[in-house]
mmJSON file of the N, C-alpha and C atoms, coordinates in Angstrom:
{"data_MODEL":{"atom_site":{
"group_PDB":["ATOM","ATOM","ATOM","ATOM","ATOM","ATOM","ATOM","ATOM","ATOM","ATOM","ATOM","ATOM","ATOM","ATOM","ATOM","ATOM","ATOM","ATOM","ATOM","ATOM","ATOM","ATOM","ATOM","ATOM","ATOM","ATOM","ATOM","ATOM","ATOM","ATOM","ATOM","ATOM","ATOM","ATOM","ATOM","ATOM","ATOM","ATOM","ATOM","ATOM","ATOM","ATOM","ATOM","ATOM","ATOM","ATOM","ATOM","ATOM","ATOM","ATOM","ATOM","ATOM","ATOM","ATOM","ATOM","ATOM","ATOM","ATOM","ATOM","ATOM","ATOM","ATOM","ATOM","ATOM","ATOM","ATOM","ATOM","ATOM","ATOM","ATOM","ATOM","ATOM","ATOM","ATOM","ATOM","ATOM","ATOM","ATOM","ATOM","ATOM","ATOM","ATOM","ATOM","ATOM","ATOM","ATOM","ATOM","ATOM","ATOM","ATOM","ATOM","ATOM","ATOM","ATOM","ATOM","ATOM","ATOM","ATOM","ATOM","ATOM","ATOM","ATOM","ATOM","ATOM","ATOM","ATOM","ATOM","ATOM","ATOM","ATOM","ATOM","ATOM","ATOM","ATOM","ATOM","ATOM","ATOM","ATOM","ATOM","ATOM","ATOM","ATOM","ATOM","ATOM","ATOM","ATOM","ATOM","ATOM","ATOM","ATOM","ATOM","ATOM","ATOM","ATOM","ATOM","ATOM","ATOM","ATOM","ATOM","ATOM","ATOM","ATOM","ATOM","ATOM"],
"id":[1,2,3,4,5,6,7,8,9,10,11,12,13,14,15,16,17,18,19,20,21,22,23,24,25,26,27,28,29,30,31,32,33,34,35,36,37,38,39,40,41,42,43,44,45,46,47,48,49,50,51,52,53,54,55,56,57,58,59,60,61,62,63,64,65,66,67,68,69,70,71,72,73,74,75,76,77,78,79,80,81,82,83,84,85,86,87,88,89,90,91,92,93,94,95,96,97,98,99,100,101,102,103,104,105,106,107,108,109,110,111,112,113,114,115,116,117,118,119,120,121,122,123,124,125,126,127,128,129,130,131,132,133,134,135,136,137,138,139,140,141,142,143,144],
"type_symbol":["N","C","C","N","C","C","N","C","C","N","C","C","N","C","C","N","C","C","N","C","C","N","C","C","N","C","C","N","C","C","N","C","C","N","C","C","N","C","C","N","C","C","N","C","C","N","C","C","N","C","C","N","C","C","N","C","C","N","C","C","N","C","C","N","C","C","N","C","C","N","C","C","N","C","C","N","C","C","N","C","C","N","C","C","N","C","C","N","C","C","N","C","C","N","C","C","N","C","C","N","C","C","N","C","C","N","C","C","N","C","C","N","C","C","N","C","C","N","C","C","N","C","C","N","C","C","N","C","C","N","C","C","N","C","C","N","C","C","N","C","C","N","C","C"],
"label_atom_id":["N","CA","C","N","CA","C","N","CA","C","N","CA","C","N","CA","C","N","CA","C","N","CA","C","N","CA","C","N","CA","C","N","CA","C","N","CA","C","N","CA","C","N","CA","C","N","CA","C","N","CA","C","N","CA","C","N","CA","C","N","CA","C","N","CA","C","N","CA","C","N","CA","C","N","CA","C","N","CA","C","N","CA","C","N","CA","C","N","CA","C","N","CA","C","N","CA","C","N","CA","C","N","CA","C","N","CA","C","N","CA","C","N","CA","C","N","CA","C","N","CA","C","N","CA","C","N","CA","C","N","CA","C","N","CA","C","N","CA","C","N","CA","C","N","CA","C","N","CA","C","N","CA","C","N","CA","C","N","CA","C","N","CA","C","N","CA","C"],
"label_alt_id":[null,null,null,null,null,null,null,null,null,null,null,null,null,null,null,null,null,null,null,null,null,null,null,null,null,null,null,null,null,null,null,null,null,null,null,null,null,null,null,null,null,null,null,null,null,null,null,null,null,null,null,null,null,null,null,null,null,null,null,null,null,null,null,null,null,null,null,null,null,null,null,null,null,null,null,null,null,null,null,null,null,null,null,null,null,null,null,null,null,null,null,null,null,null,null,null,null,null,null,null,null,null,null,null,null,null,null,null,null,null,null,null,null,null,null,null,null,null,null,null,null,null,null,null,null,null,null,null,null,null,null,null,null,null,null,null,null,null,null,null,null,null,null,null],
"label_comp_id":["MET","MET","MET","LYS","LYS","LYS","LEU","LEU","LEU","LEU","LEU","LEU","TRP","TRP","TRP","TYR","TYR","TYR","MET","MET","MET","GLU","GLU","GLU","SER","SER","SER","SER","SER","SER","TRP","TRP","TRP","TRP","TRP","TRP","ILE","ILE","ILE","HIS","HIS","HIS","GLU","GLU","GLU","LYS","LYS","LYS","LYS","LYS","LYS","GLU","GLU","GLU","GLN","GLN","GLN","GLN","GLN","GLN","THR","THR","THR","GLY","GLY","GLY","PRO","PRO","PRO","SER","SER","SER","ALA","ALA","ALA","ARG","ARG","ARG","PHE","PHE","PHE","ALA","ALA","ALA","LYS","LYS","LYS","GLU","GLU","GLU","MET","MET","MET","GLU","GLU","GLU","TRP","TRP","TRP","LEU","LEU","LEU","CYS","CYS","CYS","THR","THR","THR","HIS","HIS","HIS","TYR","TYR","TYR","HIS","HIS","HIS","LYS","LYS","LYS","LEU","LEU","LEU","ASP","ASP","ASP","VAL","VAL","VAL","MET","MET","MET","PHE","PHE","PHE","GLU","GLU","GLU","ASP","ASP","ASP","ILE","ILE","ILE"],
"label_asym_id":["A","A","A","A","A","A","A","A","A","A","A","A","A","A","A","A","A","A","A","A","A","A","A","A","A","A","A","A","A","A","A","A","A","A","A","A","A","A","A","A","A","A","A","A","A","A","A","A","A","A","A","A","A","A","A","A","A","A","A","A","A","A","A","A","A","A","A","A","A","A","A","A","A","A","A","A","A","A","A","A","A","A","A","A","A","A","A","A","A","A","A","A","A","A","A","A","A","A","A","A","A","A","A","A","A","A","A","A","A","A","A","A","A","A","A","A","A","A","A","A","A","A","A","A","A","A","A","A","A","A","A","A","A","A","A","A","A","A","A","A","A","A","A","A"],
"label_entity_id":["1","1","1","1","1","1","1","1","1","1","1","1","1","1","1","1","1","1","1","1","1","1","1","1","1","1","1","1","1","1","1","1","1","1","1","1","1","1","1","1","1","1","1","1","1","1","1","1","1","1","1","1","1","1","1","1","1","1","1","1","1","1","1","1","1","1","1","1","1","1","1","1","1","1","1","1","1","1","1","1","1","1","1","1","1","1","1","1","1","1","1","1","1","1","1","1","1","1","1","1","1","1","1","1","1","1","1","1","1","1","1","1","1","1","1","1","1","1","1","1","1","1","1","1","1","1","1","1","1","1","1","1","1","1","1","1","1","1","1","1","1","1","1","1"],
"label_seq_id":[1,1,1,2,2,2,3,3,3,4,4,4,5,5,5,6,6,6,7,7,7,8,8,8,9,9,9,10,10,10,11,11,11,12,12,12,13,13,13,14,14,14,15,15,15,16,16,16,17,17,17,18,18,18,19,19,19,20,20,20,21,21,21,22,22,22,23,23,23,24,24,24,25,25,25,26,26,26,27,27,27,28,28,28,29,29,29,30,30,30,31,31,31,32,32,32,33,33,33,34,34,34,35,35,35,36,36,36,37,37,37,38,38,38,39,39,39,40,40,40,41,41,41,42,42,42,43,43,43,44,44,44,45,45,45,46,46,46,47,47,47,48,48,48],
"pdbx_PDB_ins_code":[null,null,null,null,null,null,null,null,null,null,null,null,null,null,null,null,null,null,null,null,null,null,null,null,null,null,null,null,null,null,null,null,null,null,null,null,null,null,null,null,null,null,null,null,null,null,null,null,null,null,null,null,null,null,null,null,null,null,null,null,null,null,null,null,null,null,null,null,null,null,null,null,null,null,null,null,null,null,null,null,null,null,null,null,null,null,null,null,null,null,null,null,null,null,null,null,null,null,null,null,null,null,null,null,null,null,null,null,null,null,null,null,null,null,null,null,null,null,null,null,null,null,null,null,null,null,null,null,null,null,null,null,null,null,null,null,null,null,null,null,null,null,null,null],
"Cartn_x":[50.391,51.327,51.613,51.753,52.016,50.84,49.644,48.449,48.323,48.608,48.589,49.542,50.738,51.709,51.182,50.629,50.082,48.946,48.103,46.951,47.292,48.226,48.449,49.71,50.704,51.987,51.871,51.044,50.94,50.357,49.603,49.042,50.098,51.065,51.979,53.395,53.808,55.17,55.089,55.5,55.454,56.504,56.635,57.697,57.567,56.41,56.214,56.188,56.65,56.576,57.38,58.409,59.214,58.409,57.304,56.447,55.43,55.339,54.38,54.849,53.885,54.193,53.236,53.547,52.67,52.442,51.21,50.893,51.133,50.903,51.113,52.599,53.492,54.934,55.337,54.789,55.109,54.596,53.389,52.824,53.655,54.136,55.008,56.283,56.848,58.056,57.747,56.572,56.191,56.021,55.477,55.346,56.734,57.658,59.023,59.678,59.413,59.941,59.401,58.098,57.505,58.147,58.402,59.039,60.439,61.21,62.576,62.606,61.641,61.612,60.6,60.081,59.002,59.302,60.494,60.823,61.146,61.231,61.5,60.237,59.134,57.937,57.389,57.403,56.875,57.622,58.917,59.728,59.517,59.476,59.34,58.021,56.955,55.634,55.115,56.013,55.56,54.923,55.253,54.688,53.376,52.951,51.692,50.5],
"Cartn_y":[-27.891,-26.81,-26.53,-27.591,-27.392,-26.725,-27.178,-26.59,-25.117,-24.824,-23.441,-22.59,-23.105,-22.353,-22.089,-23.125,-22.957,-21.949,-21.974,-21.092,-19.644,-19.447,-18.129,-17.393,-18.101,-17.443,-16.328,-16.494,-15.453,-14.159,-14.237,-13.032,-12.297,-13.002,-12.42,-12.219,-12.976,-12.844,-12.174,-10.93,-10.158,-9.05,-8.294,-7.296,-6.167,-5.939,-4.885,-5.417,-6.633,-7.237,-6.474,-5.733,-4.95,-3.833,-3.461,-2.393,-2.918,-4.221,-4.807,-4.586,-4.393,-4.236,-5.098,-5.225,-5.934,-7.38,-7.853,-9.258,-9.686,-8.802,-9.201,-9.43,-8.66,-8.869,-10.205,-10.517,-11.786,-12.963,-12.847,-13.926,-14.131,-13.056,-13.168,-13.927,-13.64,-14.355,-15.831,-16.125,-17.524,-18.249,-17.564,-18.151,-18.419,-17.513,-17.708,-18.901,-19.045,-20.187,-21.49,-21.519,-22.705,-23.015,-21.993,-22.196,-22.773,-22.226,-22.678,-24.132,-24.517,-25.856,-26.795,-26.415,-27.142,-28.642,-28.983,-30.384,-31.168,-30.488,-31.168,-31.304,-30.703,-30.652,-32.042,-32.934,-34.28,-34.935,-34.792,-35.382,-34.588,-33.267,-32.439,-32.7,-32.981,-33.148,-34.597,-35.549,-36.94,-37.483,-36.951,-37.459,-36.777,-35.855,-35.122,-35.858],
"Cartn_z":[-4.852,-4.987,-6.46,-7.236,-8.661,-9.351,-9.021,-9.612,-9.198,-7.961,-7.494,-8.32,-8.566,-9.353,-10.762,-11.4,-12.749,-12.783,-11.785,-11.761,-11.391,-10.516,-9.942,-10.408,-10.892,-11.166,-12.208,-13.2,-14.223,-13.67,-12.59,-11.96,-11.139,-10.599,-9.628,-10.117,-11.117,-11.63,-13.002,-13.054,-14.279,-14.227,-15.294,-15.375,-14.353,-13.781,-12.788,-11.362,-11.167,-9.835,-8.793,-9.215,-8.266,-7.632,-8.232,-7.709,-6.692,-6.561,-5.632,-4.195,-3.311,-1.883,-1.071,0.201,1.131,0.75,0.961,0.711,-0.737,-1.702,-3.097,-3.386,-2.765,-2.95,-2.325,-1.167,-0.518,-1.346,-1.863,-2.668,-3.931,-4.536,-5.722,-5.362,-4.2,-3.771,-3.538,-3.022,-2.809,-4.135,-5.142,-6.474,-7.08,-6.863,-7.343,-6.632,-5.327,-4.593,-5.19,-5.459,-6.055,-7.409,-8.18,-9.488,-9.315,-8.4,-8.17,-7.695,-6.888,-6.295,-6.959,-8.09,-8.754,-8.904,-9.368,-9.623,-8.357,-7.236,-5.965,-5.114,-5.52,-4.695,-4.352,-5.304,-5.031,-3.873,-3.862,-2.774,-1.478,-1.581,-0.384,0.352,-0.404,0.186,0.151,-0.063,-0.189,1.088,2.244,3.488,3.898,3.104,3.45,2.9],
"occupancy":[1.0,1.0,1.0,1.0,1.0,1.0,1.0,1.0,1.0,1.0,1.0,1.0,1.0,1.0,1.0,1.0,1.0,1.0,1.0,1.0,1.0,1.0,1.0,1.0,1.0,1.0,1.0,1.0,1.0,1.0,1.0,1.0,1.0,1.0,1.0,1.0,1.0,1.0,1.0,1.0,1.0,1.0,1.0,1.0,1.0,1.0,1.0,1.0,1.0,1.0,1.0,1.0,1.0,1.0,1.0,1.0,1.0,1.0,1.0,1.0,1.0,1.0,1.0,1.0,1.0,1.0,1.0,1.0,1.0,1.0,1.0,1.0,1.0,1.0,1.0,1.0,1.0,1.0,1.0,1.0,1.0,1.0,1.0,1.0,1.0,1.0,1.0,1.0,1.0,1.0,1.0,1.0,1.0,1.0,1.0,1.0,1.0,1.0,1.0,1.0,1.0,1.0,1.0,1.0,1.0,1.0,1.0,1.0,1.0,1.0,1.0,1.0,1.0,1.0,1.0,1.0,1.0,1.0,1.0,1.0,1.0,1.0,1.0,1.0,1.0,1.0,1.0,1.0,1.0,1.0,1.0,1.0,1.0,1.0,1.0,1.0,1.0,1.0,1.0,1.0,1.0,1.0,1.0,1.0],
"B_iso_or_equiv":[0.0,0.0,0.0,0.0,0.0,0.0,0.0,0.0,0.0,0.0,0.0,0.0,0.0,0.0,0.0,0.0,0.0,0.0,0.0,0.0,0.0,0.0,0.0,0.0,0.0,0.0,0.0,0.0,0.0,0.0,0.0,0.0,0.0,0.0,0.0,0.0,0.0,0.0,0.0,0.0,0.0,0.0,0.0,0.0,0.0,0.0,0.0,0.0,0.0,0.0,0.0,0.0,0.0,0.0,0.0,0.0,0.0,0.0,0.0,0.0,0.0,0.0,0.0,0.0,0.0,0.0,0.0,0.0,0.0,0.0,0.0,0.0,0.0,0.0,0.0,0.0,0.0,0.0,0.0,0.0,0.0,0.0,0.0,0.0,0.0,0.0,0.0,0.0,0.0,0.0,0.0,0.0,0.0,0.0,0.0,0.0,0.0,0.0,0.0,0.0,0.0,0.0,0.0,0.0,0.0,0.0,0.0,0.0,0.0,0.0,0.0,0.0,0.0,0.0,0.0,0.0,0.0,0.0,0.0,0.0,0.0,0.0,0.0,0.0,0.0,0.0,0.0,0.0,0.0,0.0,0.0,0.0,0.0,0.0,0.0,0.0,0.0,0.0,0.0,0.0,0.0,0.0,0.0,0.0],
"pdbx_formal_charge":[null,null,null,null,null,null,null,null,null,null,null,null,null,null,null,null,null,null,null,null,null,null,null,null,null,null,null,null,null,null,null,null,null,null,null,null,null,null,null,null,null,null,null,null,null,null,null,null,null,null,null,null,null,null,null,null,null,null,null,null,null,null,null,null,null,null,null,null,null,null,null,null,null,null,null,null,null,null,null,null,null,null,null,null,null,null,null,null,null,null,null,null,null,null,null,null,null,null,null,null,null,null,null,null,null,null,null,null,null,null,null,null,null,null,null,null,null,null,null,null,null,null,null,null,null,null,null,null,null,null,null,null,null,null,null,null,null,null,null,null,null,null,null,null],
"auth_seq_id":[1,1,1,2,2,2,3,3,3,4,4,4,5,5,5,6,6,6,7,7,7,8,8,8,9,9,9,10,10,10,11,11,11,12,12,12,13,13,13,14,14,14,15,15,15,16,16,16,17,17,17,18,18,18,19,19,19,20,20,20,21,21,21,22,22,22,23,23,23,24,24,24,25,25,25,26,26,26,27,27,27,28,28,28,29,29,29,30,30,30,31,31,31,32,32,32,33,33,33,34,34,34,35,35,35,36,36,36,37,37,37,38,38,38,39,39,39,40,40,40,41,41,41,42,42,42,43,43,43,44,44,44,45,45,45,46,46,46,47,47,47,48,48,48],
"auth_comp_id":["MET","MET","MET","LYS","LYS","LYS","LEU","LEU","LEU","LEU","LEU","LEU","TRP","TRP","TRP","TYR","TYR","TYR","MET","MET","MET","GLU","GLU","GLU","SER","SER","SER","SER","SER","SER","TRP","TRP","TRP","TRP","TRP","TRP","ILE","ILE","ILE","HIS","HIS","HIS","GLU","GLU","GLU","LYS","LYS","LYS","LYS","LYS","LYS","GLU","GLU","GLU","GLN","GLN","GLN","GLN","GLN","GLN","THR","THR","THR","GLY","GLY","GLY","PRO","PRO","PRO","SER","SER","SER","ALA","ALA","ALA","ARG","ARG","ARG","PHE","PHE","PHE","ALA","ALA","ALA","LYS","LYS","LYS","GLU","GLU","GLU","MET","MET","MET","GLU","GLU","GLU","TRP","TRP","TRP","LEU","LEU","LEU","CYS","CYS","CYS","THR","THR","THR","HIS","HIS","HIS","TYR","TYR","TYR","HIS","HIS","HIS","LYS","LYS","LYS","LEU","LEU","LEU","ASP","ASP","ASP","VAL","VAL","VAL","MET","MET","MET","PHE","PHE","PHE","GLU","GLU","GLU","ASP","ASP","ASP","ILE","ILE","ILE"],
"auth_asym_id":["A","A","A","A","A","A","A","A","A","A","A","A","A","A","A","A","A","A","A","A","A","A","A","A","A","A","A","A","A","A","A","A","A","A","A","A","A","A","A","A","A","A","A","A","A","A","A","A","A","A","A","A","A","A","A","A","A","A","A","A","A","A","A","A","A","A","A","A","A","A","A","A","A","A","A","A","A","A","A","A","A","A","A","A","A","A","A","A","A","A","A","A","A","A","A","A","A","A","A","A","A","A","A","A","A","A","A","A","A","A","A","A","A","A","A","A","A","A","A","A","A","A","A","A","A","A","A","A","A","A","A","A","A","A","A","A","A","A","A","A","A","A","A","A"],
"auth_atom_id":["N","CA","C","N","CA","C","N","CA","C","N","CA","C","N","CA","C","N","CA","C","N","CA","C","N","CA","C","N","CA","C","N","CA","C","N","CA","C","N","CA","C","N","CA","C","N","CA","C","N","CA","C","N","CA","C","N","CA","C","N","CA","C","N","CA","C","N","CA","C","N","CA","C","N","CA","C","N","CA","C","N","CA","C","N","CA","C","N","CA","C","N","CA","C","N","CA","C","N","CA","C","N","CA","C","N","CA","C","N","CA","C","N","CA","C","N","CA","C","N","CA","C","N","CA","C","N","CA","C","N","CA","C","N","CA","C","N","CA","C","N","CA","C","N","CA","C","N","CA","C","N","CA","C","N","CA","C","N","CA","C","N","CA","C","N","CA","C"],
"pdbx_PDB_model_num":[1,1,1,1,1,1,1,1,1,1,1,1,1,1,1,1,1,1,1,1,1,1,1,1,1,1,1,1,1,1,1,1,1,1,1,1,1,1,1,1,1,1,1,1,1,1,1,1,1,1,1,1,1,1,1,1,1,1,1,1,1,1,1,1,1,1,1,1,1,1,1,1,1,1,1,1,1,1,1,1,1,1,1,1,1,1,1,1,1,1,1,1,1,1,1,1,1,1,1,1,1,1,1,1,1,1,1,1,1,1,1,1,1,1,1,1,1,1,1,1,1,1,1,1,1,1,1,1,1,1,1,1,1,1,1,1,1,1,1,1,1,1,1,1]
}}}
């Protein structure tokens, strides 16, 4: 998840993100969720 955030967030989180629609808007929100929970991911996914 952390690697995904590093690789993809710059493509989806930018100043024009409010103009995104459909799947790209959802993916941007998922990248924001990863950013918000970044420091908790290890604990959240420790059983996987």
